N, C-alpha and C positions, 0 to 999 in steps of 0.2 A: 504493499499500499504505499503511495505517496502522502505524505502528511505536512501540510504548511501549516506552522505554528506562528500567530500573529499576535505580536505584544506591542507595548509602548517605547521601551527601550531595553533595560536590563536589570535584573535584580536577582539575589540568592535563589528567590523562588522560579524565576525565567530559567537559570543556570540548572536547576533541578529538574524542571519539565525536559528541558532540552537534553539534558544527559539521559533521561528516561528513553527519550525518542532516540537518540543515538544507538543505545543498545537494545532497542525492541525489536530490530530486525526490519523496520519500515525504512524507507526511503524519506528523510527528512529535510525541510527546509524553514529558514527562520525568515519573517519579514518583520522589519520593527519600523513604528510610525514615526519615530524622532531618528533623522540620521545621525551618524557619528561611528566611531571606532568599539566595536564591544566584543568582547572575548566569546568565542561560540565554540562548544565541544567538538571534538573531531568527529566527522562522519555527518555533519549537519552543513547542508549549504546555505550560506548567506544571501538573500537576494538583494538587490540595491534597487531602490527608486526614489522618487522626490519627496514623499513624506512631508511632514510638516516639522517645524522646529519648537514649536510650543503645544498648547493644548489645542484639540480640535475646535474650530470656530464654522460658524454657518457658512462662510466665505470659501472655506477649505474644502465642504463636503462636494460640490459639484466635481472640481477636478481630482480630487482625491478617489472619488467614486470611479472615475474614467481609468485612472492611472493603475486602481487597484484591480479593475476588469482585466486591464490589459496585462497584468502581471499573471492573473489567474490563467488566462488564455495561453499565456508563454509556458507557464510551468504544468499546467492542468493536473493539478492535485487531485487525489480521491477524497481527499476531506480536510477542511480548513477547521484548526482548533483556534479560536478566537476570543480576546477578552482584554480589558472591560465591556459590559455590554454597550454604554453609550456612544463609545467612539469606534473600538475596533470591530466587534461583532455586527454593530450598527452598518458601519461602511460595508463589510462582506454580504450583509443582509442586503444593501442597496444594489449590489453588483446582480443579486439573483442566483448567486452561487449556492449550490447544494451538493452533498450533505455539509451543515455548517454545525460544528461542535461549539457552542458558546460557553465561556467560562466567567463565572461570577468573581471578582476581587473582594467580596464583602462590601467595600464602601458604596460600590456603584447600585447594590440592592437595599443595602441597610442605612444609606445616609442621602445618596443622591437623588434618589427616586421622590423623597418627601421635601425636597428643599427647591425643585424647580419642576415644574409641570412638563416643561420640554425635555428634561432628563428622564422623567417617567415615561413620556410618550415614545422617546428614543429605545428604551429599555423594553417597552412593549413591542415595540417594531421590530427589534432585534429578536426577543422571543419568540415573537410570532413568526419567524422565518427561521428558526433553529430547529435543527433535526433532534438536538439534544442538548441538555445542561449540565454542566459540572459545576458544582459548588461544594465548599468544604465545611458547611455547617447547616444545622438544621433550620435555624432563623432565615438564614438566607434562601434556603429552598422553600420555605414556608411564604415568603415574600414573593418568590418567583410565582407561585401557586395563585397567589392572591392577583397577580397581575396577568393572570390568565393562562399560565403554562401548565401543559400537563403534568401531574406528579409522576406519572409511570415513566415520564423521559428523562428525569434527573437522575445524574450520577453524583451520589452524595459519596463523598470519603474527604476526612482531613488529610493535609497535603503529608504531615509527618515529616519525623527527622531521624538522623543517622545514629541509631541507638547503640551503635559499636564505638562511635565518636564520643557523644556525649553520655557519659556513665557517672555514676556518684564517686566511684574510686578514682578515676582519673581526675575528676573536677577538684576533688579533695585535695590531692597531691599538689596540683599545680596553684589553687587557690591559696592553700596554706602558706607556701611561699611568698604570694604576692602579699598577703596580708602581713606578714612578718616585717617585709621591706617596707611597707607603709605605715607600721607600727600600730595596726588597727587589731591585733591578735586578740584581744579582751575586749572588742566592742560589739555593738550588734549592726550587721551591716547589712544595707538593702542595696538592692542593684534595678535599675531602669534601663532597658535598651530601647523605648520607643523613640521615635523620629520626633523630632522639636518641630510638630504641625498641629494646627488648630483640633484635627480629629484625635489626637491620642493622649490630650490631657496632662502632660508634662508639666504645666503651670500648676493643675491642682495637687500634684505631689510633691511639689517644691513647697507651696504653701502649708501643705500638711506637714512636712518635713520639717520647715522653719517652728513651726507651733510646738510641733512634738520634741523637738532638740533643745528647746528652752526649759523642758522639764526633765528631759532625761539625755544627759551630756555623753552616754554612751553610743547614741545614734550616730550612724556615717552612712553615706550614700556614695554609691558608684553611679555616675550618669554618663552614660555612653550616647553616641549620635551626634546629630546635628539638624539643622534646618531653618525654615523661614521664619521661625520664633525666636531666633538666636539671640538677638539684642534683648528681648523680653524676658528670656530664661536668665540671661546674665544679669539683667538688673534686678530680679528678684532676688537671686543670689547676694547680690551686692548689698541690697536693702535690707535682706534678712539677716546679714552678719554672719553667714554659714559656711563662707567660703573655705575655711578651714576644715570642715566637715565633710567637704564633698569632694569627690575626685572627678574631673572632667576627663575622659577619655577619648573623646572623638570618635569618629567611625571606626569601627574595629572591624579585620576581616572575620568571616563566620567562623573559619576553623579555631580562631584565636580566642573565640568568646568563652570557649570552657574554663578558661582560667577565671574569668570573672564570676562565672555562675558557683565554681568553687570557692571563691573568696567571700560570696555573699552567705547572708542568713535567711534572708528572705527576697524573693523577687516581687517586684511589683510593677502592675500594668494597669495604669489608670485611664485607658483610651475610652473615648465616648462611642467610637465607631471601629467595630473589628468583624472579620470572620474568623476560623480559629485560628489564632496566632501562633505561628512558628515558634516565636522566641518562648512564648509560653511552654510550648510542649517541649523545647530545648530545656528549660528551666526544670521541669517535671522528670525528664528523663536523667538528669544530673542529681535527683533527688532534693529539689530545691522546694519548699513551700511557696505560695504565691499568695498575695494581695491585690484582689482584681476588683475593678468597677463592676457593676452587677448588670450590664449589658447581656441579652441574650446569648451571645456567642461564648463569652467567659464564662457564664453559668452552665454552659454545656460541659465545661472542664472543671469548674472548681464546686467542689461538694465540701459545704461548711465544715471546719473542723477536721476534715479528712484529705483533702488535696490541698486546701488553703483557707481563706476566707474573703468574703465579698463587703464592699461599701457601697452605698448609694452614688451613683455616677454623678462626678462634678461636686460632691460634698466633701470639701478638703478637711472640715472638722471632724467628720466621722472618719476619715481616713487617718487623721493625728490621733484618734482615740484608740484605733487598731494598732497603729505603731508604738504607741506606748504599753500596748499588752503584749509585745512581743517576748519579753522576758518569761512571761507566765506561759506562753504556748510550749507545747511538746513538739518542737522542731524536727526532732529525727524520727519520730514515728508518722508524722504528716509527710515528711520527705520520702521516706520508704513506701507510704501508701501510693503518692505521686507517680515515684517511679513505675510501680507496678501497673498504675493506669497508662502510664505512656507505652509502656510495653505491650499492653492490650490493644491500645487503640492508636497510639502514634507512630507505628513502625512505618518508614518511609520504604523499607524494601518490599513489606508485605502491602501497604496500601497502593503503591505504584501499580501493582498486578490489577487494581480495580481500573485505573487510568487506560492499561490496555484493553481491558475489557469494555471500557467505554467506547474507545475509537473502533472497535470491532461493531460493538451494536448500533453506533452512529451510522457506519457503513451498511450494516444490513438492514437498517431501518429505512435509509434511503433508497433502497433496492426493492423495497416492499417485503423484505423479510419478516421472521418473528423478532420481537424484542425480548 
């Protein structure tokens, strides 16, 4: 089968999907909306076209639809795997190409469709012209159904992580060395990897941390990442006078994150919008308990007191109260349970087999076969 994977640019998640495509035995192609130099796994052919530098606009749609149609005629794929819904799957749908396997990235169904009627309409159009839909969370699947998509045509699976790399033992060894160098051996260390973007609530975490750190001097925070809220984040830290309690590590390669999971006592994900968070799965795989906002996707993974704890989304005071309770939590027991859940539900080596199955189902459906 000739499969064309159509994405915005490049991410850890894209690399994971492309690597799976490369090893699947199918002939793989990748097309990216934004032009640039991106790493591509061996065995995958990168397609070059005009694309667009920024987010898709109404002015871009006519000529990009034409250009995309030309690409599809030249490559003649058997299947196109495209997402997010409102731009990439939408563009493929406009060309009339089938079979189309659309993929939700979480925010497209759990946020964008609620803030813009145009975004909701584009999602409906993409779904209406999709052979099947891939999504990683029950809440996203339910939203697709509310928009009119057939639940029998949804491929539901969490993207998963490398359980052989992200292990409690490896994390603890690397993390202990890092903590000693930092002088945080006797501290209660939090970790957040979320991007500094409005959807991810890092500002909420910082307000909570500042409030809690005033009452518990043992609290420390590892804050990795970067983003458009950089100035705001740095300003909050400066005004809160907690710079000496926060480690800013910038963007870290995925394979190196294990050190920071091992250095932390608690992972925190304060996101307002999400699908199944890969960083949350990685933390669980490393035996790390989690405090998470109570959005639907997080609630699918966090069982109160078993794999972690939930707080009301956006409520920094409630989060601060949880941070102050960390010394009373049985962190080893919760961490062990979290690892067990990751082994059962977040194993990429097993979950990617569902991806292969979904490709086959999409092709079979388009030929009128059984699903």
